[in-house]
C-alpha positions as CSV (number, residue, x, y, z in Angstrom):
1,M,-1.1,19.8,-1.8
2,T,-2.7,21.3,1.4
3,K,-6.3,20.1,1.2
4,T,-6.1,17.2,3.7
5,P,-9.2,18.4,5.7
6,K,-11.3,18.5,2.5
7,Y,-10.1,15.1,1.5
8,S,-10.9,13.7,4.9
9,K,-14.5,14.8,4.6
10,Q,-14.8,13.4,1.1
11,I,-13.3,10.1,2.1
12,E,-15.8,9.6,4.9
13,E,-18.7,10.7,2.7
14,N,-17.5,8.3,-0.1
15,R,-17.0,5.5,2.5
16,E,-20.6,5.8,3.6
17,K,-21.9,6.0,0.1
18,I,-20.0,2.9,-1.0
19,S,-21.3,1.0,2.1
20,K,-24.9,1.9,1.2
21,M,-24.4,0.9,-2.4
22,L,-23.0,-2.5,-1.4
23,S,-25.5,-3.1,1.4
24,G,-28.0,-5.7,0.3
25,V,-26.5,-6.5,-3.1
26,D,-25.8,-10.0,-4.1
27,T,-22.4,-11.8,-3.9
28,V,-21.8,-11.4,-7.6
29,K,-21.8,-7.6,-7.5
30,R,-19.6,-7.6,-4.3
31,L,-17.2,-10.0,-6.1
32,N,-17.0,-7.8,-9.1
33,N,-16.0,-4.9,-6.9
34,F,-13.3,-6.9,-5.2
35,N,-12.1,-8.2,-8.6
36,W,-11.7,-4.7,-10.0
37,L,-9.6,-3.8,-7.0
38,R,-7.5,-7.0,-7.3
39,H,-6.9,-6.2,-11.0
40,E,-5.8,-2.6,-10.3
41,I,-3.5,-3.7,-7.4
42,S,-1.9,-6.7,-9.1
43,Y,-1.9,-5.6,-12.8
44,T,-2.4,-1.9,-13.5
45,E,-0.6,-0.4,-10.5
46,P,2.6,-2.4,-10.8
47,R,2.9,-1.4,-14.5
48,I,2.8,2.2,-13.5
49,L,4.9,2.1,-10.3
50,F,7.4,-0.6,-10.9
51,Y,10.6,0.0,-12.7
52,V,10.9,-2.0,-15.9
53,P,14.5,-3.1,-16.2
54,T,16.7,-3.5,-19.3
55,K,17.2,-6.9,-20.9
56,E,20.5,-7.4,-18.9
57,Q,18.7,-7.1,-15.6
58,I,16.6,-9.6,-13.7
59,P,12.9,-8.8,-14.5
60,Y,11.0,-7.3,-11.6
61,L,7.7,-7.1,-13.5
62,D,6.4,-10.2,-15.0
63,Y,3.4,-12.6,-14.8
64,N,4.8,-14.2,-11.7
65,S,5.1,-10.9,-9.8
66,M,1.6,-9.9,-10.7
67,K,0.3,-13.3,-9.7
68,N,2.0,-13.0,-6.3
69,L,0.5,-9.6,-5.8
70,G,-3.0,-11.0,-6.5
71,E,-2.5,-13.9,-4.1
72,A,-1.2,-11.5,-1.4
73,Y,-4.3,-9.4,-1.8
74,D,-6.5,-12.5,-1.6
75,Y,-4.8,-13.4,1.7
76,I,-5.6,-10.0,3.1
77,L,-9.3,-10.3,2.1
78,Q,-9.5,-13.7,3.7
79,N,-7.9,-12.5,7.0
80,T,-9.6,-9.2,7.6
81,N,-9.7,-9.8,11.4
82,K,-6.2,-11.1,11.8
83,N,-3.7,-9.1,13.9
84,I,-1.1,-7.4,11.8
85,D,2.2,-8.2,13.4
86,I,5.8,-8.8,12.3
87,S,5.2,-12.4,11.3
88,E,2.2,-11.4,9.1
89,I,4.2,-8.6,7.4
90,C,6.9,-11.2,6.7
91,K,4.3,-13.6,5.4
92,I,3.0,-11.0,2.9
93,H,6.6,-10.3,1.8
94,S,7.2,-14.1,1.4
95,T,4.1,-14.4,-0.8
96,L,5.3,-11.5,-3.0
97,C,8.7,-13.2,-3.4
98,T,7.4,-16.6,-4.4
99,G,9.3,-17.8,-7.5
100,T,11.7,-14.8,-7.6
101,H,15.4,-14.5,-6.7
102,I,14.5,-12.7,-3.5
103,Q,14.4,-14.7,-0.3
104,G,11.0,-13.9,1.1
105,G,10.1,-13.1,4.7
106,L,13.7,-12.6,6.0
107,F,15.1,-9.3,7.1
108,R,18.0,-8.0,5.1
109,T,21.6,-8.5,6.5
110,T,23.3,-5.7,4.5
111,N,23.1,-1.9,4.6
112,K,20.8,-0.2,2.2
113,V,20.5,3.3,0.6
114,L,17.2,4.5,-0.7
115,E,16.7,6.2,-4.0
116,L,15.5,9.5,-2.5
117,K,17.3,12.5,-1.0
118,V,16.7,13.7,2.6
119,N,18.0,17.1,3.3
120,G,19.9,17.0,0.0
121,R,21.6,13.6,0.9
122,R,20.8,10.1,-0.1
123,F,19.0,8.3,2.7
124,H,20.6,5.4,4.4
125,A,18.1,3.0,5.9
126,P,18.6,1.8,9.5
127,A,21.4,-0.8,9.9
128,P,20.3,-4.5,9.8
129,G,20.8,-4.9,13.6
130,E,18.2,-2.2,14.2
131,I,15.4,-3.7,12.0
132,L,13.7,-5.9,14.6
133,S,13.5,-3.1,17.2
134,K,12.3,-0.7,14.6
135,M,9.6,-3.2,13.4
136,N,8.4,-3.5,17.0
137,E,8.1,0.2,17.1
138,I,6.1,0.2,13.9
139,I,3.7,-2.4,15.2
140,F,3.3,-0.4,18.5
141,R,2.3,2.7,16.5
142,L,-0.1,0.7,14.4
143,N,-2.0,-0.3,17.5
144,S,-2.0,3.2,19.0
145,P,-5.6,4.4,19.7
146,D,-4.4,8.0,19.6
147,T,-4.5,8.4,15.8
148,T,-7.1,7.7,13.1
149,A,-7.2,4.5,11.1
150,L,-6.3,6.5,8.0
151,N,-3.2,8.0,9.6
152,R,-2.1,4.7,11.0
153,A,-2.4,3.1,7.5
154,Y,-0.5,6.0,5.9
155,R,2.1,5.8,8.7
156,I,2.9,2.1,8.4
157,H,3.2,2.4,4.7
158,Y,5.8,5.2,5.1
159,D,7.6,3.6,8.0
160,L,8.1,0.3,6.2
161,I,9.5,2.1,3.1
162,M,11.9,4.1,5.2
163,L,13.0,1.0,7.2
164,Q,13.6,-1.2,4.2
165,P,13.4,-4.3,6.3
166,F,13.8,-6.7,3.3
167,D,16.3,-7.0,0.5
168,D,13.7,-6.0,-2.0
169,F,9.9,-5.6,-2.6
170,N,9.6,-3.2,0.4
171,K,7.3,-0.8,-1.3
172,R,5.0,-3.5,-2.6
173,T,4.8,-5.0,0.9
174,A,4.2,-1.5,2.4
175,R,1.3,-0.8,0.1
176,L,-0.3,-4.1,0.8
177,I,0.0,-3.7,4.5
178,M,-1.4,-0.2,4.3
179,N,-4.4,-1.6,2.4
180,W,-4.8,-4.4,4.9
181,V,-5.1,-1.7,7.7
182,L,-7.6,0.2,5.6
183,I,-9.8,-2.9,4.9
184,Q,-9.7,-3.8,8.6
185,N,-11.1,-0.4,9.4
186,G,-13.9,-0.4,6.9
187,Y,-12.2,1.4,4.0
188,R,-11.4,0.2,0.5
189,P,-7.8,-0.1,-0.6
190,I,-5.9,2.7,-2.3
191,V,-4.7,2.0,-5.8
192,F,-2.1,4.0,-7.7
193,N,-3.3,3.6,-11.2
194,Q,-2.8,7.0,-12.8
195,S,0.2,7.7,-15.1
196,T,1.3,10.6,-12.9
197,D,1.4,8.4,-9.8
198,K,4.9,7.1,-10.4
199,Q,6.5,10.5,-9.9
200,K,4.1,11.9,-7.4
201,Y,4.2,8.8,-5.2
202,K,8.0,9.2,-4.9
203,E,7.7,12.9,-4.4
204,A,5.2,12.4,-1.5
205,I,7.5,10.0,0.3
206,T,10.5,12.3,-0.2
207,A,8.5,15.2,1.1
208,C,7.6,13.3,4.3
209,A,11.2,12.3,4.8
210,N,12.2,16.0,4.6
211,G,9.7,17.0,7.2
212,Y,6.7,17.9,5.1
213,Q,4.3,15.3,6.5
214,K,1.2,17.2,5.4
215,E,2.2,16.9,1.7
216,Y,2.5,13.1,2.1
217,I,-0.8,12.7,3.9
218,S,-2.5,15.0,1.4
219,Y,-1.3,12.9,-1.5
220,M,-2.3,9.6,0.1
221,S,-5.8,11.1,1.0
222,Y,-6.2,12.4,-2.6
223,C,-5.4,8.9,-3.9
224,M,-7.9,7.3,-1.5
225,A,-10.7,9.7,-2.5
226,R,-9.9,9.1,-6.2
227,T,-10.0,5.3,-5.7
228,Q,-13.4,5.7,-3.9
229,K,-14.8,7.7,-6.8
230,Q,-13.7,5.0,-9.2
231,I,-15.4,2.4,-7.2
232,I,-18.6,4.5,-7.0
233,S,-18.5,5.0,-10.8
234,L,-18.0,1.2,-11.2
235,L,-21.0,0.4,-9.0
236,N,-23.2,3.1,-10.7
237,N,-22.4,1.6,-14.1
238,S,-22.9,-2.0,-13.0
239,K,-25.6,-4.0,-14.8
240,M,-25.8,-6.4,-11.9
241,L,-28.8,-5.9,-9.6
């Protein structure tokens, strides 16, 4: 994928169109729009992206996990003006871990290897003792005025995945934090709700880790534009006035 400039233009055009379509509409129509996104993020997306284990393994995708995703998304919507810092990232992770075997909101204390290859080798995440300093660097980059809001959102998503600050649920946390950044800057969340996303999502992250950042940004921008088109279609077909 090498069409990032094209996607950037589409994203801004779609963003403006969605804003106009939602301006002046009643609360019910706005709520329906939010509920569709909530459903995609907490129900459809995890069924596509999450690994469904065998019977002998602890279930990672169940009603409780999807409920937690929905509640974390609700928290983001209720706190659109809140500063995103380390404590807020830990809070999102803690919400995602509610009722699971994962201790939420606490940094991992063991070494971790990611299921992706960087330069032909499996990637080892930074050591536990480096997590706090790396998290501070991530927050610093998030607040940098030198990059666009879209790039800051894509970057924090990638950085959290590569850091693996928690024992588990790192990708879920990263996607929600990315969407929080997008919402704070006037965009709609990105949802990964196509059957091809599971493989392409992993490929995009791996490409970025191997130095092909444009491929990663292009894929994320494509998914953003695709989500916007789904929202526009939803609003066009709405019976609510």
